[in-house]
C-alpha positions, 0 to 999 in steps of 0.5 A: 171361661172366662174370669176377672182380676180384682184387687185384694190388697197389694196383689190380684186376684180371682174368684173361683166358680163353684163349679170348678170348685166342687169339680176338685172337691176343694174346700174353704181352707183348703191350699193350692199350687200354682205354676206358670208354664213355659208357654205363661199359661198359669195352673192351679192344681190342689196341694198335695198333703204330705202323708208321712206314715205313707211315706215310710212305708213305702220308703222302707220297701225301697230300702229292702232291696237296696244293699247295705253301704259298706259292702258296695263301698268294699266292692268298689275298693277292691275293683279301685272304682273309687 
């Protein structure tokens, strides 16, 4: 699909066809991430919304499997590894 660049203030803009918008589930006001690849491609991806509750839950699960800091430091001191 060929799209044309248009002037928008001091920038250039591309209008996205409705088929692209529907396929991605985006709507007006949503944010996208832009990336330029090593070969010069421009990629647009829907921005990931940060979910604080899910992040904290995941960190809690990861932390449960980690040893506490002090015993690890003490063990390293005993083994002269610090």
